[in-house]
N, C-alpha and C positions, 0 to 999 in steps of 0.2 A: 654605677660605681659600687652600690651595695650588693646588687644582685649578681654581678659578674666579677668585677675587679677584686672585691674583697674575697669572693669565693675561691679565687685562685690560691689564697693562702689557707683555705679550709683543709685541715689534715684529712678529713673524711673523703674529700674529692680529689686530693692530689694525684691518686693513681689513675684518674680519668683524663688528666690534662695531657694532650698530645705532646710528643717530644719537641715538635716544631715550635711549640709555644713556650717552652721552658725559658725563664728569664726574659721574656719578651713582652711583659705587661706594658712597659712604657711605649713600645712600638704600637701595640694594639690600641691603647687608649690615649696615646699622645699626652697633651697637657690638659686633659679633661678635668683632673682634680683642680687645676688652677682656674678654669672657667667656672666650675661648680662653686669654688670658694668665692669668686668675684660676685656671682649672682646670689649666693647664699648669705652674704653679708647684708644683702637687701638695700644697700645704699642707693644703687641705681634705680631700683624699683620704687623706693620711697620718693626719690627726686622726681621720677616720672608721675607718680600718684599725686604729688603736690601740684602738678600742672593741670589737674582735672578742671579746676575752676578757671585757670588762666593758661589756656593752651598755647598762647603766644610765647610762653616761657620755656616750652618744651625743648626747643632747639638747643638751649643752653646746656641741658642735661647731656646731650651728645657731645657738644664742644668740650665740656668739662671732663668728660670721660674718654676723650679721644685716645689717650695713652693706654687706659685700661682695656679698651676694646681691641687693641692690637694683639692681645693674647690669642685672638681667633686666627691671626695670621700664622702663628706657630702651629696651631692645631691643623689648619688646612695644608700647611707644608708637609706635615707628617702623614696626611690622609692617604696618599698613594701607597706608602709603606704599610700602613694599617690595613688597607684593602687587600693588598697582596697576601698579607699574613692571614686575613680572614678567609680568602679564597682557598688557602692551603688547609686550614683546620676548622673552618666554620661549621662543618657538618659533624664534628666530633661529639661523642656522648656527653662530654663535659658541658658543652653549651646547651645541648638538648635538656640535660638535667637542670641546669640553672633556669632555663626558660620555663620548664614544667613547674618548678617551685614558685616562680613568679606569676605563673598563669598568664603569661603574655601571649597575645596572638602573633605579634611580630618578633622576629629574631633580633639579636643584638645589633647587627649591621644597620638596621633601620634607625636605632637610637644613636648610633655613632655618626649618622648623617645629620642629626638634629643641629649641632653647632654650625655646620656649613649652611644649612637652610636658614638658621636664625640670622646670621650675619648678613645674608643677602636680603632678608625680609625687612630689616630696618630701613634700608634705602627706599623700598617700595612704599612703606608707610609714610616716610617723609615726603615722597613725591606726591602722594595722595593729599597730604596736609597742605602742600604748596598750592595744589589746584584750588583748594578751598580758601586760600588766604591771600589772594592777589592784592598787592599794595596796602595791606593792613599792617598793623604793628607786629613786629617780629618776623616779617617776611624775609628781610635781609639775613637775619640770623638762621632762619630755616634753610635758606639757600646755602649758607656756609656749612650748616650741619649736614645737608645732603652731600655737598662736595666732599666733606670729611669722610662720610661713609663710603662714597664712591671711590675715594682714594684708598681706603682700607681694602675694598674689594679688588681694586686694580693691583695693589700690592700682593694680595692673596693669589690672584690669578697669575701675575708675573712670577711670583716665587714658585708656584707649582710647575711652571714651565722650566724655570731655572734649575730645579733639582733634577731635571731630566737630561742635563748637559753631560755628555760623556766624552772622555778623551782630552779634556783640557788639563794641561800639566799643572798649572798654578792653582791657587785657591780663589775660587770665585768671590768669596766674602771679602777679599782684599781689593776688589775692583771698584769699591765705592757703591753707591746706591744704584740699583737696577732701575733705570728711568723708563725704558720702553723695550718691548719685544714684539716681533711679528715676522711674517713671511713675505719675501720679495723675489722678484726676478732680478738676477744680477749678471752683468757682463763685465769681464775684466780686460784690462789692457796693460801689459808689462813692457817697460822700455829698458830692460836691464841689458847692459853690454851691447854686443853686436847682434846677437840673435834676438831680434825684436819679435816678440810673440804677439801676433795680432789675433787676440781672442774675439775682437769685435766683429771680425769677419764671420765668426761662428753665428749662425742664424739663431740657434737655440740658446736661450739664456739658462743659467744655472738657477735652480730653486734653492734659496738660502733662507734660513731663519736667523734674523739678526737680534742680538741682545746689546742694547746700548747702556753702558755703565758710565759713571762719572769719569773713570780713567781709561776705559777701553771699549772698543766695539768688537764684538765676537761674531764671526760668520760660522754658522753651523748647518749641517744637512739634516733635515728632519727624516726620521725613520719611524714607520708605524709597525708595531709588532702586535700580533694577536696573542693575547695571554690565555692559554688553555681554553679556547673557545669563547672567551669573554670579550668585552669591548676592547678596541684597539688602544694600546698605550703608546704615546709618542715618546721617542727619545731623540736627542739632538746631538749628533756626533760633530765634535769641534773640527773646523777646517783651518781657519786662520784668524788672526786678530790684528787690530790696528790700535796703536796708542793714541788716545785722544789728543795728547799734547803735540802730536806731529801731523795731524791730518788737516786738510783744507776741504772746503765744500763749494760746489757750484750749484746754485739753486735751480737753474733751468738748463735743460738739454734740448737742442733744436729738434723740432718734429714731434715731441711728446711731452705734454704738460704734467704727466705723472712721473716723469723721470728726474732724478737729480744725480749729481756726481759727488763721490767722496774720493779724494786723492791723497797721496802719501808721498812724502819726501820729494817735494817739487815736481809733482806729476809723474814720478818714476813708475808708480803703480796707480792706475785709475780704476775705480769701481763705479760702473753706471748702475744705478738702483732704480727699479721701477715699482712704484707702489700700486695698490689696487684702485686707489682713488686719489684725486687731487687733494681732498681734505686730509687724507692720511699722510700724503707726502708733506703737506704744510705743517702738520703736527710734529712729524719727525724732524723737519728742518728747524722748527723753532726750538725743539729740545736740544738738537745738536748745537745750534747757535749759542744757547745758554751755556752749554759745557765749554765751548770754544772761547767765550768771552769771560 
């Protein structure tokens, strides 16, 4: 923040800033100042240091700070935009000059990755602690703390997929909480009017990426694009949606225990959905059940 973000306001360096970066500080750095502020207050650090003599109390620090740690979610959501901007202007003289002044071996993008690495590291440390504390005092709280951190990581992961949805007319943020997302094989069967379309006869299923919200189920088609020779970035083009208030579910489909059905409007439209495993199918069914009840 001091070596790069502040330098963007340095009058001596202004002429070196690439035009693509003008007024884009918030995109490049996301809410890094907020994350810095949280750790800089050192409340979290002090709370953790107080547990050195009583490690069984550590889990409480995480449970207590659950809300605070959600600032990482916002950071990770912005990460793809930040990376795209970095690819565009990371090799500019401005950044080279900042790096030279700091005498850093690594360039800025390595530091911008730190918050993502940190939020995933917490759960690994909690898992290690759990291994060492079977059935002792504080174990239940440790499990709860781990679940909390895994929940934050799941939200981060889900939201990074969600920002890649294209072509949806409405506002995704109005659909309620994103509960699940993942890829499935889907067959459809429409019984509209006289021209009964039998898609089921089609041997080949459609590949669809499903996003389950509290109010809506979105069906998207995953597209992978190569970004100027870099890693593939996925985007999900919207195909159709079902209002959760109008759907029904059939948990078992004859002949395949990985399939379930979601139907609409008194079985006028039926979607047969095949998960990659029985466990995955059951997780989705229980989430959908919760929404429906």
